[in-house]
Biopython code that builds the backbone (N, CA, C, O; Angstrom):
import numpy as np
from Bio.PDB.StructureBuilder import StructureBuilder

atoms = [
    (1, "MET", "N", (7.189, -13.744, -15.849)),
    (1, "MET", "CA", (6.920, -14.407, -14.500)),
    (1, "MET", "C", (5.679, -13.689, -13.836)),
    (1, "MET", "O", (4.745, -14.316, -13.335)),
    (2, "GLY", "N", (5.753, -12.452, -13.877)),
    (2, "GLY", "CA", (4.684, -11.681, -13.292)),
    (2, "GLY", "C", (3.241, -11.969, -13.824)),
    (2, "GLY", "O", (2.226, -11.956, -13.128)),
    (3, "THR", "N", (3.308, -12.251, -15.269)),
    (3, "THR", "CA", (2.051, -12.590, -15.906)),
    (3, "THR", "C", (1.347, -13.903, -15.247)),
    (3, "THR", "O", (0.149, -14.014, -14.988)),
    (4, "VAL", "N", (2.297, -14.802, -15.050)),
    (4, "VAL", "CA", (1.949, -16.285, -14.517)),
    (4, "VAL", "C", (1.378, -16.051, -13.223)),
    (4, "VAL", "O", (0.278, -16.556, -12.999)),
    (5, "VAL", "N", (1.976, -15.326, -12.274)),
    (5, "VAL", "CA", (1.548, -14.887, -10.919)),
    (5, "VAL", "C", (0.175, -14.233, -10.971)),
    (5, "VAL", "O", (-0.720, -14.585, -10.203)),
    (6, "ALA", "N", (0.016, -13.269, -11.894)),
    (6, "ALA", "CA", (-1.146, -12.479, -12.103)),
    (6, "ALA", "C", (-2.393, -13.419, -12.565)),
    (6, "ALA", "O", (-3.541, -13.216, -12.169)),
    (7, "LEU", "N", (-2.058, -14.388, -13.382)),
    (7, "LEU", "CA", (-3.044, -15.321, -13.984)),
    (7, "LEU", "C", (-3.451, -16.283, -12.875)),
    (7, "LEU", "O", (-4.636, -16.586, -12.732)),
    (8, "LYS", "N", (-2.393, -16.819, -12.002)),
    (8, "LYS", "CA", (-2.666, -17.806, -10.944)),
    (8, "LYS", "C", (-3.544, -16.975, -9.822)),
    (8, "LYS", "O", (-4.478, -17.555, -9.269)),
    (9, "ASN", "N", (-3.260, -15.741, -9.527)),
    (9, "ASN", "CA", (-4.026, -14.994, -8.648)),
    (9, "ASN", "C", (-5.575, -14.793, -9.218)),
    (9, "ASN", "O", (-6.569, -14.859, -8.496)),
    (10, "HIS", "N", (-5.593, -14.565, -10.486)),
    (10, "HIS", "CA", (-6.986, -14.401, -11.058)),
    (10, "HIS", "C", (-7.919, -15.783, -11.031)),
    (10, "HIS", "O", (-9.133, -15.831, -10.837)),
    (11, "LEU", "N", (-7.051, -16.842, -11.268)),
    (11, "LEU", "CA", (-7.790, -18.024, -11.188)),
    (11, "LEU", "C", (-8.319, -18.347, -9.753)),
    (11, "LEU", "O", (-9.441, -18.836, -9.616)),
    (12, "TYR", "N", (-7.496, -18.068, -8.661)),
    (12, "TYR", "CA", (-7.795, -18.242, -7.232)),
    (12, "TYR", "C", (-8.979, -17.365, -6.917)),
    (12, "TYR", "O", (-9.841, -17.762, -6.134)),
    (13, "GLU", "N", (-9.059, -16.057, -7.565)),
    (13, "GLU", "CA", (-10.152, -15.269, -7.235)),
    (13, "GLU", "C", (-11.387, -15.856, -7.815)),
    (13, "GLU", "O", (-12.423, -15.887, -7.152)),
    (14, "GLU", "N", (-11.320, -16.341, -9.069)),
    (14, "GLU", "CA", (-12.477, -16.909, -9.735)),
    (14, "GLU", "C", (-12.953, -18.205, -8.979)),
    (14, "GLU", "O", (-14.147, -18.479, -8.852)),
    (15, "GLN", "N", (-12.024, -18.910, -8.533)),
    (15, "GLN", "CA", (-12.606, -20.191, -7.782)),
    (15, "GLN", "C", (-13.158, -19.757, -6.438)),
    (15, "GLN", "O", (-14.167, -20.289, -5.976)),
    (16, "GLY", "N", (-12.482, -18.765, -5.793)),
    (16, "GLY", "CA", (-13.034, -18.256, -4.563)),
    (16, "GLY", "C", (-14.487, -17.723, -4.694)),
    (16, "GLY", "O", (-15.395, -18.015, -3.915)),
    (17, "THR", "N", (-14.591, -16.965, -5.694)),
    (17, "THR", "CA", (-15.933, -16.323, -5.968)),
    (17, "THR", "C", (-16.988, -17.402, -6.323)),
    (17, "THR", "O", (-18.153, -17.365, -5.927)),
    (18, "THR", "N", (-16.489, -18.311, -7.067)),
    (18, "THR", "CA", (-17.511, -19.492, -7.291)),
    (18, "THR", "C", (-17.797, -20.332, -6.046)),
    (18, "THR", "O", (-18.950, -20.661, -5.768)),
    (19, "LEU", "N", (-16.716, -20.690, -5.276)),
    (19, "LEU", "CA", (-16.998, -21.479, -4.003)),
    (19, "LEU", "C", (-17.744, -20.643, -3.026)),
    (19, "LEU", "O", (-18.672, -21.159, -2.404)),
    (20, "ARG", "N", (-17.413, -19.362, -2.830)),
    (20, "ARG", "CA", (-18.291, -18.512, -1.829)),
    (20, "ARG", "C", (-19.765, -18.733, -2.084)),
    (20, "ARG", "O", (-20.565, -18.933, -1.170)),
    (21, "GLN", "N", (-20.102, -18.688, -3.404)),
    (21, "GLN", "CA", (-21.634, -18.793, -3.751)),
    (21, "GLN", "C", (-22.096, -20.209, -3.473)),
    (21, "GLN", "O", (-23.291, -20.408, -3.256)),
    (22, "LYS", "N", (-21.246, -21.179, -3.468)),
    (22, "LYS", "CA", (-21.576, -22.635, -3.200)),
    (22, "LYS", "C", (-21.599, -23.053, -1.820)),
    (22, "LYS", "O", (-22.243, -24.054, -1.506)),
    (23, "LEU", "N", (-20.956, -22.377, -0.961)),
    (23, "LEU", "CA", (-20.853, -22.716, 0.505)),
    (23, "LEU", "C", (-22.028, -22.273, 1.365)),
    (23, "LEU", "O", (-22.356, -21.087, 1.398)),
    (24, "SER", "N", (-22.616, -23.137, 2.006)),
    (24, "SER", "CA", (-23.709, -22.915, 2.985)),
    (24, "SER", "C", (-23.088, -22.076, 4.146)),
    (24, "SER", "O", (-21.881, -22.082, 4.391)),
    (25, "ARG", "N", (-24.057, -21.322, 4.873)),
    (25, "ARG", "CA", (-23.508, -20.795, 6.088)),
    (25, "ARG", "C", (-22.740, -21.633, 6.971)),
    (25, "ARG", "O", (-21.649, -21.294, 7.430)),
    (26, "ARG", "N", (-23.412, -22.916, 7.248)),
    (26, "ARG", "CA", (-22.868, -23.811, 8.250)),
    (26, "ARG", "C", (-21.488, -24.343, 7.708)),
    (26, "ARG", "O", (-20.549, -24.483, 8.491)),
    (27, "GLU", "N", (-21.375, -24.612, 6.490)),
    (27, "GLU", "CA", (-20.123, -25.016, 5.873)),
    (27, "GLU", "C", (-19.047, -23.919, 6.080)),
    (27, "GLU", "O", (-17.920, -24.219, 6.472)),
    (28, "THR", "N", (-19.384, -22.755, 5.834)),
    (28, "THR", "CA", (-18.433, -21.661, 6.192)),
    (28, "THR", "C", (-18.023, -21.673, 7.565)),
    (28, "THR", "O", (-16.829, -21.583, 7.853)),
    (29, "GLU", "N", (-19.051, -21.792, 8.561)),
    (29, "GLU", "CA", (-18.683, -21.883, 9.913)),
    (29, "GLU", "C", (-17.658, -23.039, 10.234)),
    (29, "GLU", "O", (-16.636, -22.772, 10.865)),
    (30, "VAL", "N", (-17.913, -24.263, 9.823)),
    (30, "VAL", "CA", (-17.119, -25.346, 9.938)),
    (30, "VAL", "C", (-15.785, -25.074, 9.468)),
    (30, "VAL", "O", (-14.805, -25.270, 10.187)),
    (31, "LEU", "N", (-15.703, -24.625, 8.276)),
    (31, "LEU", "CA", (-14.394, -24.335, 7.598)),
    (31, "LEU", "C", (-13.604, -23.302, 8.507)),
    (31, "LEU", "O", (-12.413, -23.519, 8.733)),
    (32, "LEU", "N", (-14.162, -22.310, 8.976)),
    (32, "LEU", "CA", (-13.608, -21.384, 9.899)),
    (32, "LEU", "C", (-12.945, -21.951, 11.126)),
    (32, "LEU", "O", (-11.816, -21.622, 11.489)),
    (33, "TRP", "N", (-13.740, -22.855, 11.766)),
    (33, "TRP", "CA", (-13.125, -23.644, 12.989)),
    (33, "TRP", "C", (-12.185, -24.578, 12.612)),
    (33, "TRP", "O", (-11.293, -24.795, 13.432)),
    (34, "ILE", "N", (-12.165, -25.213, 11.523)),
    (34, "ILE", "CA", (-11.032, -26.137, 11.009)),
    (34, "ILE", "C", (-9.860, -25.158, 11.011)),
    (34, "ILE", "O", (-8.855, -25.422, 11.671)),
    (35, "ALA", "N", (-9.962, -23.947, 10.240)),
    (35, "ALA", "CA", (-8.814, -23.231, 10.074)),
    (35, "ALA", "C", (-8.227, -22.733, 11.484)),
    (35, "ALA", "O", (-7.050, -22.383, 11.571)),
    (36, "ARG", "N", (-9.039, -22.719, 12.507)),
    (36, "ARG", "CA", (-8.602, -22.299, 13.795)),
    (36, "ARG", "C", (-8.091, -23.566, 14.542)),
    (36, "ARG", "O", (-7.798, -23.484, 15.735)),
    (37, "GLY", "N", (-7.994, -24.611, 13.931)),
    (37, "GLY", "CA", (-7.364, -25.774, 14.550)),
    (37, "GLY", "C", (-8.274, -26.651, 15.453)),
    (37, "GLY", "O", (-7.799, -27.479, 16.230)),
    (38, "LYS", "N", (-9.590, -26.432, 15.314)),
    (38, "LYS", "CA", (-10.464, -27.197, 16.144)),
    (38, "LYS", "C", (-10.723, -28.666, 15.517)),
    (38, "LYS", "O", (-10.689, -28.897, 14.308)),
    (39, "SER", "N", (-10.979, -29.599, 16.498)),
    (39, "SER", "CA", (-11.168, -30.961, 16.050)),
    (39, "SER", "C", (-12.770, -31.040, 15.703)),
    (39, "SER", "O", (-13.539, -30.136, 16.032)),
    (40, "ASN", "N", (-13.162, -32.145, 15.048)),
    (40, "ASN", "CA", (-14.488, -32.315, 14.736)),
    (40, "ASN", "C", (-15.315, -32.255, 15.853)),
    (40, "ASN", "O", (-16.412, -31.700, 15.806)),
    (41, "GLN", "N", (-14.781, -32.893, 17.059)),
    (41, "GLN", "CA", (-15.545, -32.956, 18.310)),
    (41, "GLN", "C", (-15.658, -31.565, 18.876)),
    (41, "GLN", "O", (-16.703, -31.202, 19.416)),
    (42, "ASP", "N", (-14.629, -30.790, 18.771)),
    (42, "ASP", "CA", (-14.745, -29.323, 19.272)),
    (42, "ASP", "C", (-15.769, -28.581, 18.571)),
    (42, "ASP", "O", (-16.597, -27.877, 19.150)),
    (43, "ILE", "N", (-15.698, -28.766, 17.140)),
    (43, "ILE", "CA", (-16.623, -27.968, 16.289)),
    (43, "ILE", "C", (-18.000, -28.429, 16.629)),
    (43, "ILE", "O", (-18.865, -27.561, 16.745)),
    (44, "SER", "N", (-18.337, -29.768, 16.817)),
    (44, "SER", "CA", (-19.591, -30.247, 17.274)),
    (44, "SER", "C", (-20.114, -29.576, 18.449)),
    (44, "SER", "O", (-21.276, -29.167, 18.451)),
    (45, "THR", "N", (-19.329, -29.428, 19.474)),
    (45, "THR", "CA", (-19.795, -28.779, 20.640)),
    (45, "THR", "C", (-19.970, -27.247, 20.492)),
    (45, "THR", "O", (-20.913, -26.625, 20.980)),
    (46, "ILE", "N", (-18.978, -26.712, 19.779)),
    (46, "ILE", "CA", (-19.186, -25.192, 19.594)),
    (46, "ILE", "C", (-20.422, -24.835, 18.791)),
    (46, "ILE", "O", (-21.066, -23.829, 19.091)),
    (47, "LEU", "N", (-20.785, -25.627, 17.767)),
    (47, "LEU", "CA", (-21.858, -25.238, 16.881)),
    (47, "LEU", "C", (-23.138, -25.973, 17.269)),
    (47, "LEU", "O", (-24.165, -25.784, 16.618)),
    (48, "SER", "N", (-23.105, -26.891, 18.420)),
    (48, "SER", "CA", (-24.166, -27.621, 18.922)),
    (48, "SER", "C", (-24.873, -28.520, 17.839)),
    (48, "SER", "O", (-26.098, -28.563, 17.725)),
    (49, "ILE", "N", (-24.031, -29.206, 17.084)),
    (49, "ILE", "CA", (-24.493, -30.158, 16.058)),
    (49, "ILE", "C", (-23.705, -31.508, 16.392)),
    (49, "ILE", "O", (-22.717, -31.523, 17.126)),
    (50, "SER", "N", (-24.201, -32.546, 15.827)),
    (50, "SER", "CA", (-23.702, -33.902, 16.096)),
    (50, "SER", "C", (-22.101, -33.943, 15.610)),
    (50, "SER", "O", (-21.664, -33.038, 14.900)),
    (51, "PRO", "N", (-21.407, -34.860, 15.967)),
    (51, "PRO", "CA", (-20.110, -35.063, 15.514)),
    (51, "PRO", "C", (-20.294, -35.627, 13.891)),
    (51, "PRO", "O", (-19.563, -35.247, 12.976)),
    (52, "HIS", "N", (-21.251, -36.464, 13.753)),
    (52, "HIS", "CA", (-21.565, -36.989, 12.478)),
    (52, "HIS", "C", (-21.929, -35.884, 11.424)),
    (52, "HIS", "O", (-21.520, -35.976, 10.267)),
    (53, "THR", "N", (-22.644, -34.923, 11.815)),
    (53, "THR", "CA", (-22.923, -33.754, 11.012)),
    (53, "THR", "C", (-21.715, -33.016, 10.599)),
    (53, "THR", "O", (-21.513, -32.637, 9.445)),
    (54, "VAL", "N", (-20.860, -32.816, 11.678)),
    (54, "VAL", "CA", (-19.524, -32.075, 11.387)),
    (54, "VAL", "C", (-18.692, -32.903, 10.382)),
    (54, "VAL", "O", (-18.066, -32.323, 9.494)),
    (55, "ASP", "N", (-18.674, -34.331, 10.512)),
    (55, "ASP", "CA", (-18.113, -35.270, 9.498)),
    (55, "ASP", "C", (-18.690, -35.063, 8.119)),
    (55, "ASP", "O", (-17.940, -35.098, 7.143)),
    (56, "THR", "N", (-19.950, -34.854, 7.994)),
    (56, "THR", "CA", (-20.551, -34.672, 6.693)),
    (56, "THR", "C", (-20.136, -33.311, 6.128)),
    (56, "THR", "O", (-19.786, -33.217, 4.951)),
    (57, "PHE", "N", (-20.167, -32.315, 6.904)),
    (57, "PHE", "CA", (-19.748, -31.090, 6.326)),
    (57, "PHE", "C", (-18.233, -31.149, 5.926)),
    (57, "PHE", "O", (-17.914, -30.586, 4.879)),
    (58, "CYS", "N", (-17.381, -31.712, 6.586)),
    (58, "CYS", "CA", (-15.969, -31.825, 6.293)),
    (58, "CYS", "C", (-15.903, -32.596, 5.002)),
    (58, "CYS", "O", (-15.110, -32.192, 4.152)),
    (59, "ARG", "N", (-16.637, -33.653, 4.751)),
    (59, "ARG", "CA", (-16.544, -34.506, 3.507)),
    (59, "ARG", "C", (-16.985, -33.591, 2.354)),
    (59, "ARG", "O", (-16.303, -33.549, 1.330)),
    (60, "ARG", "N", (-18.145, -32.830, 2.490)),
    (60, "ARG", "CA", (-18.586, -31.782, 1.520)),
    (60, "ARG", "C", (-17.584, -30.823, 1.118)),
    (60, "ARG", "O", (-17.339, -30.570, -0.061)),
    (61, "LEU", "N", (-16.928, -30.218, 2.241)),
    (61, "LEU", "CA", (-15.897, -29.262, 2.008)),
    (61, "LEU", "C", (-14.706, -29.765, 1.180)),
    (61, "LEU", "O", (-14.179, -29.110, 0.281)),
    (62, "MET", "N", (-14.328, -31.009, 1.578)),
    (62, "MET", "CA", (-13.253, -31.642, 0.776)),
    (62, "MET", "C", (-13.569, -31.859, -0.679)),
    (62, "MET", "O", (-12.723, -31.686, -1.557)),
    (63, "GLN", "N", (-14.757, -32.227, -0.908)),
    (63, "GLN", "CA", (-15.083, -32.381, -2.280)),
    (63, "GLN", "C", (-15.240, -30.995, -3.010)),
    (63, "GLN", "O", (-14.929, -30.905, -4.198)),
    (64, "LYS", "N", (-15.701, -29.958, -2.337)),
    (64, "LYS", "CA", (-15.805, -28.698, -3.083)),
    (64, "LYS", "C", (-14.458, -28.027, -3.263)),
    (64, "LYS", "O", (-14.300, -27.206, -4.166)),
    (65, "PHE", "N", (-13.450, -28.363, -2.398)),
    (65, "PHE", "CA", (-12.185, -27.777, -2.594)),
    (65, "PHE", "C", (-11.286, -28.774, -3.193)),
    (65, "PHE", "O", (-10.090, -28.486, -3.252)),
    (66, "ASP", "N", (-11.686, -29.887, -3.638)),
    (66, "ASP", "CA", (-10.974, -30.970, -4.312)),
    (66, "ASP", "C", (-9.663, -31.262, -3.428)),
    (66, "ASP", "O", (-8.524, -31.288, -3.893)),
    (67, "ALA", "N", (-10.002, -31.476, -2.080)),
    (67, "ALA", "CA", (-8.967, -31.699, -1.057)),
    (67, "ALA", "C", (-9.097, -33.078, -0.569)),
    (67, "ALA", "O", (-10.166, -33.687, -0.600)),
    (68, "THR", "N", (-7.913, -33.601, -0.081)),
    (68, "THR", "CA", (-7.724, -34.941, 0.476)),
    (68, "THR", "C", (-7.853, -34.808, 1.953)),
    (68, "THR", "O", (-8.049, -35.840, 2.595)),
    (69, "SER", "N", (-7.769, -33.685, 2.564)),
    (69, "SER", "CA", (-7.920, -33.582, 3.978)),
    (69, "SER", "C", (-8.771, -32.195, 4.297)),
    (69, "SER", "O", (-8.930, -31.307, 3.459)),
    (70, "ARG", "N", (-9.212, -32.164, 5.439)),
    (70, "ARG", "CA", (-9.956, -30.972, 5.862)),
    (70, "ARG", "C", (-8.931, -29.742, 6.021)),
    (70, "ARG", "O", (-9.309, -28.585, 5.836)),
    (71, "THR", "N", (-7.823, -30.013, 6.318)),
    (71, "THR", "CA", (-6.669, -28.915, 6.413)),
    (71, "THR", "C", (-6.450, -28.366, 5.150)),
    (71, "THR", "O", (-6.419, -27.141, 5.038)),
    (72, "THR", "N", (-6.279, -29.155, 4.097)),
    (72, "THR", "CA", (-6.122, -28.765, 2.745)),
    (72, "THR", "C", (-7.187, -27.900, 2.272)),
    (72, "THR", "O", (-6.938, -26.873, 1.641)),
    (73, "ALA", "N", (-8.453, -28.307, 2.576)),
    (73, "ALA", "CA", (-9.654, -27.476, 2.225)),
    (73, "ALA", "C", (-9.497, -26.069, 2.896)),
    (73, "ALA", "O", (-9.724, -25.059, 2.231)),
    (74, "ALA", "N", (-9.113, -25.996, 4.195)),
    (74, "ALA", "CA", (-9.008, -24.669, 4.908)),
    (74, "ALA", "C", (-7.969, -24.022, 4.381)),
    (74, "ALA", "O", (-8.185, -22.813, 4.296)),
    (75, "VAL", "N", (-6.827, -24.395, 3.959)),
    (75, "VAL", "CA", (-5.756, -23.777, 3.401)),
    (75, "VAL", "C", (-6.165, -23.130, 2.023)),
    (75, "VAL", "O", (-5.907, -21.960, 1.739)),
    (76, "ARG", "N", (-6.784, -23.952, 1.249)),
    (76, "ARG", "CA", (-7.384, -23.385, -0.080)),
    (76, "ARG", "C", (-8.275, -22.295, 0.117)),
    (76, "ARG", "O", (-8.202, -21.243, -0.518)),
    (77, "ALA", "N", (-9.156, -22.558, 1.037)),
    (77, "ALA", "CA", (-10.222, -21.492, 1.420)),
    (77, "ALA", "C", (-9.458, -20.096, 1.749)),
    (77, "ALA", "O", (-9.902, -19.021, 1.344)),
    (78, "ALA", "N", (-8.295, -20.204, 2.503)),
    (78, "ALA", "CA", (-7.590, -18.984, 2.985)),
    (78, "ALA", "C", (-6.936, -18.461, 1.702)),
    (78, "ALA", "O", (-6.972, -17.260, 1.438)),
    (79, "GLN", "N", (-6.382, -19.288, 0.962)),
    (79, "GLN", "CA", (-5.681, -18.893, -0.321)),
    (79, "GLN", "C", (-6.588, -18.144, -1.164)),
    (79, "GLN", "O", (-6.155, -17.116, -1.685)),
    (80, "TRP", "N", (-7.768, -18.500, -1.374)),
    (80, "TRP", "CA", (-8.785, -18.067, -2.147)),
    (80, "TRP", "C", (-9.659, -16.911, -1.568)),
    (80, "TRP", "O", (-10.683, -16.534, -2.138)),
    (81, "GLY", "N", (-9.217, -16.390, -0.450)),
    (81, "GLY", "CA", (-9.908, -15.321, 0.227)),
    (81, "GLY", "C", (-11.211, -15.523, 0.865)),
    (81, "GLY", "O", (-11.981, -14.588, 1.087)),
    (82, "LEU", "N", (-11.469, -16.809, 1.176)),
    (82, "LEU", "CA", (-12.831, -17.171, 1.593)),
    (82, "LEU", "C", (-12.864, -17.227, 3.190)),
    (82, "LEU", "O", (-13.954, -17.420, 3.728)),
    (83, "LEU", "N", (-11.813, -17.080, 3.904)),
    (83, "LEU", "CA", (-11.763, -17.022, 5.270)),
    (83, "LEU", "C", (-11.152, -15.718, 5.846)),
    (83, "LEU", "O", (-10.153, -15.243, 5.305)),
    (84, "PRO", "N", (-11.693, -15.150, 6.878)),
    (84, "PRO", "CA", (-10.998, -13.977, 7.416)),
    (84, "PRO", "C", (-9.684, -14.443, 8.078)),
    (84, "PRO", "O", (-9.466, -15.638, 8.277)),
    (85, "ALA", "N", (-8.758, -13.406, 8.436)),
    (85, "ALA", "CA", (-7.665, -13.810, 9.033)),
    (85, "ALA", "C", (-7.984, -14.435, 10.397)),
    (85, "ALA", "O", (-8.842, -13.948, 11.133)),
    (86, "VAL", "N", (-7.271, -15.525, 10.717)),
    (86, "VAL", "CA", (-7.410, -16.252, 11.975)),
    (86, "VAL", "C", (-6.134, -16.213, 12.837)),
    (86, "VAL", "O", (-6.107, -16.785, 13.927)),
]
sb = StructureBuilder()
sb.init_structure("model")
sb.init_model(0)
sb.init_chain("A")
sb.init_seg("    ")
for serial, (resi, resn, name, xyz) in enumerate(atoms, 1):
    if name == "N":
        sb.init_residue(resn, " ", resi, " ")
    sb.init_atom(name, np.array(xyz, "f"), 0.0, 1.0, " ", f" {name:<3s}", serial, name[0])
structure = sb.get_structure()
């Protein structure tokens, strides 16, 4: 069982490292605000970008994390060590 957990952790680390290289600075910022529970409108205001742009970032993040929701993308990012503790 310990080997399975170690392998799973290793895969998470690999995925996290690969994704960290593929995330833009702005995508990382949007992801952080999602993890902090902010709405797209809130993120738009905080980052001084349009709601449409936030929506685009969310769609990209969901694709990159193979997620069906922005929340799932943020959870995976946290699991893979891509987000600081919030």
